HTML snippet that shows the backbone in 3Dmol.js (N, CA, C, O; Angstrom):
<script src="https://3Dmol.org/build/3Dmol-min.js"></script>
<div id="view" style="width:600px;height:400px;position:relative"></div>
<script>
const pdb = `
ATOM      1  N   MET A   1     -26.648   6.315   6.248  1.00  0.00           N
ATOM      2  CA  MET A   1     -27.606   5.834   4.583  1.00  0.00           C
ATOM      3  C   MET A   1     -27.056   4.778   3.852  1.00  0.00           C
ATOM      4  O   MET A   1     -25.946   4.650   3.335  1.00  0.00           O
ATOM      5  N   THR A   2     -28.388   3.776   3.921  1.00  0.00           N
ATOM      6  CA  THR A   2     -26.701   2.285   3.137  1.00  0.00           C
ATOM      7  C   THR A   2     -27.247   2.705   1.179  1.00  0.00           C
ATOM      8  O   THR A   2     -27.897   3.558   0.574  1.00  0.00           O
ATOM      9  N   ARG A   3     -26.064   0.843   0.747  1.00  0.00           N
ATOM     10  CA  ARG A   3     -26.460   1.488  -0.694  1.00  0.00           C
ATOM     11  C   ARG A   3     -27.624   1.793  -1.470  1.00  0.00           C
ATOM     12  O   ARG A   3     -27.463   2.571  -2.409  1.00  0.00           O
ATOM     13  N   LEU A   4     -28.852   1.292  -1.239  1.00  0.00           N
ATOM     14  CA  LEU A   4     -29.936   0.905  -1.256  1.00  0.00           C
ATOM     15  C   LEU A   4     -30.996   2.358  -1.969  1.00  0.00           C
ATOM     16  O   LEU A   4     -31.608   2.573  -3.015  1.00  0.00           O
ATOM     17  N   GLU A   5     -30.606   3.416  -0.083  1.00  0.00           N
ATOM     18  CA  GLU A   5     -31.552   4.307  -0.148  1.00  0.00           C
ATOM     19  C   GLU A   5     -30.163   5.975  -1.085  1.00  0.00           C
ATOM     20  O   GLU A   5     -30.488   7.160  -1.170  1.00  0.00           O
ATOM     21  N   ARG A   6     -28.919   5.418  -1.528  1.00  0.00           N
ATOM     22  CA  ARG A   6     -29.017   5.912  -2.530  1.00  0.00           C
ATOM     23  C   ARG A   6     -28.870   6.141  -3.276  1.00  0.00           C
ATOM     24  O   ARG A   6     -28.444   7.258  -3.570  1.00  0.00           O
ATOM     25  N   GLU A   7     -29.145   5.162  -4.143  1.00  0.00           N
ATOM     26  CA  GLU A   7     -28.536   4.848  -5.306  1.00  0.00           C
ATOM     27  C   GLU A   7     -31.137   4.688  -5.648  1.00  0.00           C
ATOM     28  O   GLU A   7     -31.759   4.011  -6.466  1.00  0.00           O
ATOM     29  N   PHE A   8     -31.535   5.435  -4.813  1.00  0.00           N
ATOM     30  CA  PHE A   8     -33.137   4.823  -4.818  1.00  0.00           C
ATOM     31  C   PHE A   8     -33.454   5.846  -5.751  1.00  0.00           C
ATOM     32  O   PHE A   8     -33.020   6.993  -5.856  1.00  0.00           O
ATOM     33  N   VAL A   9     -34.512   5.045  -6.579  1.00  0.00           N
ATOM     34  CA  VAL A   9     -35.272   5.869  -8.344  1.00  0.00           C
ATOM     35  C   VAL A   9     -36.400   6.560  -7.510  1.00  0.00           C
ATOM     36  O   VAL A   9     -36.807   5.708  -6.721  1.00  0.00           O
ATOM     37  N   PRO A  10     -36.835   7.306  -7.400  1.00  0.00           N
ATOM     38  CA  PRO A  10     -38.789   7.583  -7.828  1.00  0.00           C
ATOM     39  C   PRO A  10     -39.846   6.291  -8.611  1.00  0.00           C
ATOM     40  O   PRO A  10     -40.261   5.622  -9.558  1.00  0.00           O
ATOM     41  N   GLY A  11     -39.776   6.766  -7.022  1.00  0.00           N
ATOM     42  CA  GLY A  11     -41.362   5.207  -7.929  1.00  0.00           C
ATOM     43  C   GLY A  11     -41.460   5.366  -9.429  1.00  0.00           C
ATOM     44  O   GLY A  11     -41.008   4.498 -10.175  1.00  0.00           O
ATOM     45  N   THR A  12     -41.909   6.211  -9.780  1.00  0.00           N
ATOM     46  CA  THR A  12     -42.908   6.314 -10.457  1.00  0.00           C
ATOM     47  C   THR A  12     -41.823   6.396 -11.448  1.00  0.00           C
ATOM     48  O   THR A  12     -42.042   5.653 -12.405  1.00  0.00           O
ATOM     49  N   GLN A  13     -40.865   6.974 -11.518  1.00  0.00           N
ATOM     50  CA  GLN A  13     -39.668   6.398 -12.719  1.00  0.00           C
ATOM     51  C   GLN A  13     -39.361   4.771 -13.436  1.00  0.00           C
ATOM     52  O   GLN A  13     -39.402   4.157 -14.502  1.00  0.00           O
ATOM     53  N   TYR A  14     -38.965   4.597 -11.667  1.00  0.00           N
ATOM     54  CA  TYR A  14     -38.722   3.565 -11.763  1.00  0.00           C
ATOM     55  C   TYR A  14     -39.708   1.941 -11.677  1.00  0.00           C
ATOM     56  O   TYR A  14     -39.384   0.758 -11.578  1.00  0.00           O
ATOM     57  N   ASP A  15     -41.195   2.783 -11.793  1.00  0.00           N
ATOM     58  CA  ASP A  15     -42.602   1.618 -11.567  1.00  0.00           C
ATOM     59  C   ASP A  15     -42.189   1.835 -13.796  1.00  0.00           C
ATOM     60  O   ASP A  15     -41.557   0.926 -14.334  1.00  0.00           O
ATOM     61  N   ALA A  16     -42.516   2.681 -14.389  1.00  0.00           N
ATOM     62  CA  ALA A  16     -42.337   3.247 -15.036  1.00  0.00           C
ATOM     63  C   ALA A  16     -41.314   2.610 -16.867  1.00  0.00           C
ATOM     64  O   ALA A  16     -41.535   2.449 -18.067  1.00  0.00           O
ATOM     65  N   GLU A  17     -40.282   2.493 -15.906  1.00  0.00           N
ATOM     66  CA  GLU A  17     -38.755   0.851 -15.976  1.00  0.00           C
ATOM     67  C   GLU A  17     -39.399   0.416 -16.573  1.00  0.00           C
ATOM     68  O   GLU A  17     -39.541   0.356 -17.794  1.00  0.00           O
ATOM     69  N   ARG A  18     -40.198  -0.193 -15.235  1.00  0.00           N
ATOM     70  CA  ARG A  18     -39.831  -1.466 -15.166  1.00  0.00           C
ATOM     71  C   ARG A  18     -42.028  -2.186 -15.467  1.00  0.00           C
ATOM     72  O   ARG A  18     -42.743  -2.833 -14.701  1.00  0.00           O
ATOM     73  N   LEU A  19     -42.265  -1.716 -16.649  1.00  0.00           N
ATOM     74  CA  LEU A  19     -43.920  -1.992 -16.556  1.00  0.00           C
ATOM     75  C   LEU A  19     -43.842  -2.767 -17.510  1.00  0.00           C
ATOM     76  O   LEU A  19     -44.598  -3.730 -17.380  1.00  0.00           O
ATOM     77  N   PRO A  20     -42.762  -2.763 -19.172  1.00  0.00           N
ATOM     78  CA  PRO A  20     -42.760  -3.390 -20.111  1.00  0.00           C
ATOM     79  C   PRO A  20     -42.726  -4.672 -19.720  1.00  0.00           C
ATOM     80  O   PRO A  20     -43.122  -5.302 -20.701  1.00  0.00           O
ATOM     81  N   PHE A  21     -42.408  -5.643 -18.597  1.00  0.00           N
ATOM     82  CA  PHE A  21     -41.400  -7.092 -17.347  1.00  0.00           C
ATOM     83  C   PHE A  21     -42.561  -7.090 -16.684  1.00  0.00           C
ATOM     84  O   PHE A  21     -43.100  -8.157 -16.388  1.00  0.00           O
ATOM     85  N   ALA A  22     -43.074  -5.959 -16.378  1.00  0.00           N
ATOM     86  CA  ALA A  22     -44.743  -6.798 -15.713  1.00  0.00           C
ATOM     87  C   ALA A  22     -45.357  -7.180 -15.957  1.00  0.00           C
ATOM     88  O   ALA A  22     -45.719  -6.938 -17.108  1.00  0.00           O
ATOM     89  N   LYS A  23     -46.314  -8.413 -14.967  1.00  0.00           N
ATOM     90  CA  LYS A  23     -46.816  -9.947 -15.054  1.00  0.00           C
ATOM     91  C   LYS A  23     -48.307  -9.133 -13.659  1.00  0.00           C
ATOM     92  O   LYS A  23     -48.477  -8.488 -12.624  1.00  0.00           O
ATOM     93  N   ARG A  24     -49.188 -10.133 -15.180  1.00  0.00           N
ATOM     94  CA  ARG A  24     -50.502 -10.461 -12.898  1.00  0.00           C
ATOM     95  C   ARG A  24     -49.874 -11.082 -12.167  1.00  0.00           C
ATOM     96  O   ARG A  24     -48.937 -11.719 -12.647  1.00  0.00           O
ATOM     97  N   LEU A  25     -50.077 -11.139 -11.015  1.00  0.00           N
ATOM     98  CA  LEU A  25     -50.446 -11.578 -10.222  1.00  0.00           C
ATOM     99  C   LEU A  25     -50.414 -13.228 -10.330  1.00  0.00           C
ATOM    100  O   LEU A  25     -50.255 -13.954  -9.349  1.00  0.00           O
ATOM    101  N   GLU A  26     -50.516 -13.497 -11.104  1.00  0.00           N
ATOM    102  CA  GLU A  26     -51.093 -15.445 -11.222  1.00  0.00           C
ATOM    103  C   GLU A  26     -50.407 -15.116 -11.613  1.00  0.00           C
ATOM    104  O   GLU A  26     -50.028 -14.479 -10.630  1.00  0.00           O
ATOM    105  N   GLU A  27     -49.117 -14.719 -12.924  1.00  0.00           N
ATOM    106  CA  GLU A  27     -48.751 -15.184 -13.865  1.00  0.00           C
ATOM    107  C   GLU A  27     -47.165 -15.648 -12.767  1.00  0.00           C
ATOM    108  O   GLU A  27     -46.405 -16.616 -12.796  1.00  0.00           O
ATOM    109  N   LEU A  28     -47.245 -14.110 -11.694  1.00  0.00           N
ATOM    110  CA  LEU A  28     -45.749 -14.304 -11.308  1.00  0.00           C
ATOM    111  C   LEU A  28     -45.020 -15.618 -10.588  1.00  0.00           C
ATOM    112  O   LEU A  28     -46.030 -16.199 -10.193  1.00  0.00           O
ATOM    113  N   LEU A  29     -44.675 -15.875 -10.458  1.00  0.00           N
ATOM    114  CA  LEU A  29     -43.009 -16.962 -10.566  1.00  0.00           C
ATOM    115  C   LEU A  29     -42.161 -16.748  -8.779  1.00  0.00           C
ATOM    116  O   LEU A  29     -41.806 -15.649  -8.352  1.00  0.00           O
ATOM    117  N   PRO A  30     -42.011 -17.981  -8.059  1.00  0.00           N
ATOM    118  CA  PRO A  30     -41.096 -17.966  -7.154  1.00  0.00           C
ATOM    119  C   PRO A  30     -39.827 -16.481  -7.860  1.00  0.00           C
ATOM    120  O   PRO A  30     -39.619 -15.948  -8.950  1.00  0.00           O
ATOM    121  N   GLY A  31     -39.346 -16.372  -6.591  1.00  0.00           N
ATOM    122  CA  GLY A  31     -38.355 -15.547  -7.493  1.00  0.00           C
ATOM    123  C   GLY A  31     -38.629 -14.047  -7.173  1.00  0.00           C
ATOM    124  O   GLY A  31     -38.047 -13.233  -6.455  1.00  0.00           O
ATOM    125  N   GLU A  32     -39.838 -13.976  -8.050  1.00  0.00           N
ATOM    126  CA  GLU A  32     -40.167 -12.449  -8.646  1.00  0.00           C
ATOM    127  C   GLU A  32     -41.090 -11.431  -7.904  1.00  0.00           C
ATOM    128  O   GLU A  32     -42.237 -11.719  -7.564  1.00  0.00           O
ATOM    129  N   CYS A  33     -40.430 -10.064  -7.648  1.00  0.00           N
ATOM    130  CA  CYS A  33     -40.983  -9.396  -6.812  1.00  0.00           C
ATOM    131  C   CYS A  33     -42.357  -8.912  -6.584  1.00  0.00           C
ATOM    132  O   CYS A  33     -42.723  -8.013  -7.341  1.00  0.00           O
ATOM    133  N   ILE A  34     -43.079  -9.270  -5.812  1.00  0.00           N
ATOM    134  CA  ILE A  34     -44.069  -8.836  -5.823  1.00  0.00           C
ATOM    135  C   ILE A  34     -45.008  -7.550  -5.326  1.00  0.00           C
ATOM    136  O   ILE A  34     -46.143  -7.448  -4.862  1.00  0.00           O
ATOM    137  N   TRP A  35     -43.488  -6.232  -5.809  1.00  0.00           N
ATOM    138  CA  TRP A  35     -44.931  -5.242  -5.642  1.00  0.00           C
ATOM    139  C   TRP A  35     -45.373  -4.594  -6.730  1.00  0.00           C
ATOM    140  O   TRP A  35     -44.795  -4.558  -7.817  1.00  0.00           O
ATOM    141  N   PRO A  36     -46.311  -4.123  -6.474  1.00  0.00           N
ATOM    142  CA  PRO A  36     -48.273  -3.334  -7.119  1.00  0.00           C
ATOM    143  C   PRO A  36     -47.809  -2.983  -8.689  1.00  0.00           C
ATOM    144  O   PRO A  36     -48.238  -3.869  -9.429  1.00  0.00           O
ATOM    145  N   ILE A  37     -47.243  -2.206  -9.244  1.00  0.00           N
ATOM    146  CA  ILE A  37     -46.089  -1.227  -9.864  1.00  0.00           C
ATOM    147  C   ILE A  37     -47.545  -0.319 -10.399  1.00  0.00           C
ATOM    148  O   ILE A  37     -47.010   0.412 -11.233  1.00  0.00           O
ATOM    149  N   ASN A  38     -48.473  -0.081 -10.410  1.00  0.00           N
ATOM    150  CA  ASN A  38     -49.609   0.578 -11.441  1.00  0.00           C
ATOM    151  C   ASN A  38     -50.871   0.534 -10.459  1.00  0.00           C
ATOM    152  O   ASN A  38     -51.150  -0.586 -10.031  1.00  0.00           O
ATOM    153  N   SER A  39     -51.765   1.729  -9.998  1.00  0.00           N
ATOM    154  CA  SER A  39     -52.971   1.704 -10.160  1.00  0.00           C
ATOM    155  C   SER A  39     -54.588   1.536  -9.928  1.00  0.00           C
ATOM    156  O   SER A  39     -55.435   1.947  -9.135  1.00  0.00           O
ATOM    157  N   GLY A  40     -54.512   0.611 -11.192  1.00  0.00           N
ATOM    158  CA  GLY A  40     -55.597   0.553 -11.792  1.00  0.00           C
ATOM    159  C   GLY A  40     -55.794  -1.246 -12.336  1.00  0.00           C
ATOM    160  O   GLY A  40     -55.025  -1.581 -13.237  1.00  0.00           O
ATOM    161  N   GLY A  41     -56.583  -2.122 -11.910  1.00  0.00           N
ATOM    162  CA  GLY A  41     -56.262  -2.529 -12.990  1.00  0.00           C
ATOM    163  C   GLY A  41     -57.270  -2.863 -14.216  1.00  0.00           C
ATOM    164  O   GLY A  41     -58.453  -2.610 -14.445  1.00  0.00           O
ATOM    165  N   PRO A  42     -55.877  -3.791 -15.125  1.00  0.00           N
ATOM    166  CA  PRO A  42     -55.653  -5.778 -14.567  1.00  0.00           C
ATOM    167  C   PRO A  42     -54.487  -4.909 -13.571  1.00  0.00           C
ATOM    168  O   PRO A  42     -53.995  -3.880 -14.034  1.00  0.00           O
ATOM    169  N   TYR A  43     -54.159  -5.310 -12.430  1.00  0.00           N
ATOM    170  CA  TYR A  43     -52.730  -4.887 -11.461  1.00  0.00           C
ATOM    171  C   TYR A  43     -51.844  -5.581 -12.182  1.00  0.00           C
ATOM    172  O   TYR A  43     -52.022  -6.382 -13.100  1.00  0.00           O
ATOM    173  N   LEU A  44     -51.050  -5.262 -11.766  1.00  0.00           N
ATOM    174  CA  LEU A  44     -49.295  -5.159 -12.544  1.00  0.00           C
ATOM    175  C   LEU A  44     -48.219  -5.544 -11.506  1.00  0.00           C
ATOM    176  O   LEU A  44     -48.081  -4.753 -10.573  1.00  0.00           O
ATOM    177  N   PHE A  45     -47.327  -6.794 -11.536  1.00  0.00           N
ATOM    178  CA  PHE A  45     -46.545  -6.498 -10.599  1.00  0.00           C
ATOM    179  C   PHE A  45     -45.256  -6.451 -11.182  1.00  0.00           C
ATOM    180  O   PHE A  45     -45.009  -7.017 -12.247  1.00  0.00           O
ATOM    181  N   CYS A  46     -44.098  -5.551 -10.285  1.00  0.00           N
ATOM    182  CA  CYS A  46     -42.995  -5.688 -10.554  1.00  0.00           C
ATOM    183  C   CYS A  46     -42.638  -6.963 -11.848  1.00  0.00           C
ATOM    184  O   CYS A  46     -42.671  -6.743 -13.059  1.00  0.00           O
ATOM    185  N   ALA A  47     -42.281  -8.391 -11.137  1.00  0.00           N
ATOM    186  CA  ALA A  47     -41.607  -9.379 -11.379  1.00  0.00           C
ATOM    187  C   ALA A  47     -39.665  -8.629 -11.627  1.00  0.00           C
ATOM    188  O   ALA A  47     -39.149  -8.666 -12.744  1.00  0.00           O
ATOM    189  N   ALA A  48     -39.186  -8.257 -10.853  1.00  0.00           N
ATOM    190  CA  ALA A  48     -38.002  -8.119 -10.346  1.00  0.00           C
ATOM    191  C   ALA A  48     -37.513  -9.106 -10.462  1.00  0.00           C
ATOM    192  O   ALA A  48     -38.559  -9.689 -10.746  1.00  0.00           O
ATOM    193  N   LYS A  49     -36.158 -10.537 -10.527  1.00  0.00           N
ATOM    194  CA  LYS A  49     -35.812 -11.083 -10.247  1.00  0.00           C
ATOM    195  C   LYS A  49     -34.978 -10.586  -8.233  1.00  0.00           C
ATOM    196  O   LYS A  49     -34.062  -9.871  -7.826  1.00  0.00           O
ATOM    197  N   THR A  50     -36.011 -11.495  -7.611  1.00  0.00           N
ATOM    198  CA  THR A  50     -35.633 -11.520  -5.588  1.00  0.00           C
ATOM    199  C   THR A  50     -35.142 -12.895  -6.041  1.00  0.00           C
ATOM    200  O   THR A  50     -35.131 -13.666  -7.000  1.00  0.00           O
ATOM    201  N   LYS A  51     -34.441 -12.621  -3.822  1.00  0.00           N
ATOM    202  CA  LYS A  51     -34.760 -13.899  -3.288  1.00  0.00           C
ATOM    203  C   LYS A  51     -35.636 -13.654  -2.409  1.00  0.00           C
ATOM    204  O   LYS A  51     -36.062 -14.698  -1.916  1.00  0.00           O
ATOM    205  N   GLY A  52     -36.238 -12.449  -1.864  1.00  0.00           N
ATOM    206  CA  GLY A  52     -37.162 -12.332  -1.008  1.00  0.00           C
ATOM    207  C   GLY A  52     -38.129 -11.856  -1.830  1.00  0.00           C
ATOM    208  O   GLY A  52     -38.073 -11.688  -3.049  1.00  0.00           O
ATOM    209  N   LYS A  53     -39.333 -11.579  -0.810  1.00  0.00           N
ATOM    210  CA  LYS A  53     -40.528 -10.731  -1.320  1.00  0.00           C
ATOM    211  C   LYS A  53     -40.769 -10.087  -2.345  1.00  0.00           C
ATOM    212  O   LYS A  53     -41.602 -10.413  -3.190  1.00  0.00           O
ATOM    213  N   TYR A  54     -39.460  -8.264  -2.397  1.00  0.00           N
ATOM    214  CA  TYR A  54     -39.044  -7.987  -3.689  1.00  0.00           C
ATOM    215  C   TYR A  54     -37.365  -7.509  -3.859  1.00  0.00           C
ATOM    216  O   TYR A  54     -36.392  -7.773  -3.152  1.00  0.00           O
ATOM    217  N   CYS A  55     -37.513  -6.572  -5.299  1.00  0.00           N
ATOM    218  CA  CYS A  55     -36.564  -6.253  -5.647  1.00  0.00           C
ATOM    219  C   CYS A  55     -35.622  -5.368  -4.553  1.00  0.00           C
ATOM    220  O   CYS A  55     -36.227  -5.119  -3.510  1.00  0.00           O
ATOM    221  N   PRO A  56     -34.144  -4.817  -4.631  1.00  0.00           N
ATOM    222  CA  PRO A  56     -34.117  -4.354  -3.856  1.00  0.00           C
ATOM    223  C   PRO A  56     -34.266  -2.367  -3.863  1.00  0.00           C
ATOM    224  O   PRO A  56     -34.174  -1.603  -2.903  1.00  0.00           O
ATOM    225  N   HIS A  57     -34.485  -2.091  -5.144  1.00  0.00           N
ATOM    226  CA  HIS A  57     -35.384  -1.157  -5.157  1.00  0.00           C
ATOM    227  C   HIS A  57     -36.965  -0.788  -4.368  1.00  0.00           C
ATOM    228  O   HIS A  57     -37.185   0.356  -3.970  1.00  0.00           O
ATOM    229  N   HIS A  58     -37.940  -1.840  -4.219  1.00  0.00           N
ATOM    230  CA  HIS A  58     -38.097  -1.808  -3.594  1.00  0.00           C
ATOM    231  C   HIS A  58     -38.619  -1.968  -1.890  1.00  0.00           C
ATOM    232  O   HIS A  58     -39.287  -1.380  -1.040  1.00  0.00           O
ATOM    233  N   LYS A  59     -37.920  -3.012  -2.062  1.00  0.00           N
ATOM    234  CA  LYS A  59     -37.073  -2.986  -0.371  1.00  0.00           C
ATOM    235  C   LYS A  59     -37.220  -1.565  -0.237  1.00  0.00           C
ATOM    236  O   LYS A  59     -38.099  -0.879   0.287  1.00  0.00           O
ATOM    237  N   ALA A  60     -35.962  -1.232  -0.942  1.00  0.00           N
ATOM    238  CA  ALA A  60     -36.204   0.131  -0.209  1.00  0.00           C
ATOM    239  C   ALA A  60     -36.037   0.928   0.186  1.00  0.00           C
ATOM    240  O   ALA A  60     -35.198   1.602   0.783  1.00  0.00           O
ATOM    241  N   ARG A  61     -37.983   0.859  -0.575  1.00  0.00           N
ATOM    242  CA  ARG A  61     -38.621   2.026  -0.869  1.00  0.00           C
ATOM    243  C   ARG A  61     -39.859   1.050   0.295  1.00  0.00           C
ATOM    244  O   ARG A  61     -40.546   1.875   0.896  1.00  0.00           O
ATOM    245  N   LEU A  62     -40.221  -0.375   0.673  1.00  0.00           N
ATOM    246  CA  LEU A  62     -40.113  -0.357   1.951  1.00  0.00           C
ATOM    247  C   LEU A  62     -39.850   0.055   3.349  1.00  0.00           C
ATOM    248  O   LEU A  62     -40.505   0.332   4.354  1.00  0.00           O
ATOM    249  N   LEU A  63     -38.635  -0.023   2.988  1.00  0.00           N
ATOM    250  CA  LEU A  63     -37.463   0.843   3.973  1.00  0.00           C
ATOM    251  C   LEU A  63     -38.284   2.171   4.728  1.00  0.00           C
ATOM    252  O   LEU A  63     -39.037   2.418   5.669  1.00  0.00           O
ATOM    253  N   GLN A  64     -37.690   2.704   3.799  1.00  0.00           N
ATOM    254  CA  GLN A  64     -37.953   4.051   3.699  1.00  0.00           C
ATOM    255  C   GLN A  64     -39.686   4.787   4.386  1.00  0.00           C
ATOM    256  O   GLN A  64     -40.007   5.945   4.650  1.00  0.00           O
ATOM    257  N   LYS A  65     -40.485   3.425   4.473  1.00  0.00           N
ATOM    258  CA  LYS A  65     -41.632   3.773   4.667  1.00  0.00           C
ATOM    259  C   LYS A  65     -42.147   3.711   5.679  1.00  0.00           C
ATOM    260  O   LYS A  65     -42.871   4.431   6.367  1.00  0.00           O
ATOM    261  N   LYS A  66     -41.378   2.041   5.774  1.00  0.00           N
ATOM    262  CA  LYS A  66     -41.174   1.407   8.042  1.00  0.00           C
ATOM    263  C   LYS A  66     -40.236   2.508   8.105  1.00  0.00           C
ATOM    264  O   LYS A  66     -39.167   2.007   7.757  1.00  0.00           O
ATOM    265  N   GLY A  67     -40.015   3.969   8.409  1.00  0.00           N
ATOM    266  CA  GLY A  67     -38.358   4.749   8.877  1.00  0.00           C
ATOM    267  C   GLY A  67     -37.252   3.765   9.215  1.00  0.00           C
ATOM    268  O   GLY A  67     -36.743   3.642  10.329  1.00  0.00           O
ATOM    269  N   GLY A  68     -36.913   3.017   8.023  1.00  0.00           N
ATOM    270  CA  GLY A  68     -35.981   2.680   7.261  1.00  0.00           C
ATOM    271  C   GLY A  68     -35.562   1.380   8.544  1.00  0.00           C
ATOM    272  O   GLY A  68     -34.368   1.114   8.683  1.00  0.00           O
ATOM    273  N   HIS A  69     -36.801   0.504   9.581  1.00  0.00           N
ATOM    274  CA  HIS A  69     -36.345  -0.306   9.969  1.00  0.00           C
ATOM    275  C   HIS A  69     -37.034  -1.806   9.757  1.00  0.00           C
ATOM    276  O   HIS A  69     -38.107  -2.102  10.283  1.00  0.00           O
ATOM    277  N   GLU A  70     -36.590  -2.333   9.265  1.00  0.00           N
ATOM    278  CA  GLU A  70     -36.371  -3.643   8.659  1.00  0.00           C
ATOM    279  C   GLU A  70     -36.451  -4.979  10.154  1.00  0.00           C
ATOM    280  O   GLU A  70     -35.662  -5.425  10.987  1.00  0.00           O
ATOM    281  N   ASP A  71     -37.967  -5.182   9.767  1.00  0.00           N
ATOM    282  CA  ASP A  71     -38.568  -6.331  11.139  1.00  0.00           C
ATOM    283  C   ASP A  71     -38.019  -7.998  10.076  1.00  0.00           C
ATOM    284  O   ASP A  71     -38.017  -8.330   8.891  1.00  0.00           O
ATOM    285  N   GLY A  72     -37.702  -8.494  11.152  1.00  0.00           N
ATOM    286  CA  GLY A  72     -37.013 -10.085  11.472  1.00  0.00           C
ATOM    287  C   GLY A  72     -35.894 -10.061  10.928  1.00  0.00           C
ATOM    288  O   GLY A  72     -35.161 -11.048  10.981  1.00  0.00           O
TER     289      GLY A  72
END
`;
const viewer = $3Dmol.createViewer("view");
viewer.addModel(pdb, "pdb");
viewer.setStyle({}, {cartoon: {color: "spectrum"}});
viewer.zoomTo();
viewer.render();
</script>
């Protein structure tokens, strides 16, 4: 189990905490997390600072969905 998996926060709680900082797709800047955090329009995205497409929390969630394997 990786550090990210040990520190995993259930999506609804983490995403709720990110909501005040969320941005619409057209407002996102390079280096901000592109994970959608709501289920209705307008769609809002996490926008946490990152070096890739997703912040560490959402990257861990993605890896869990994929069964723990990262492509590339």
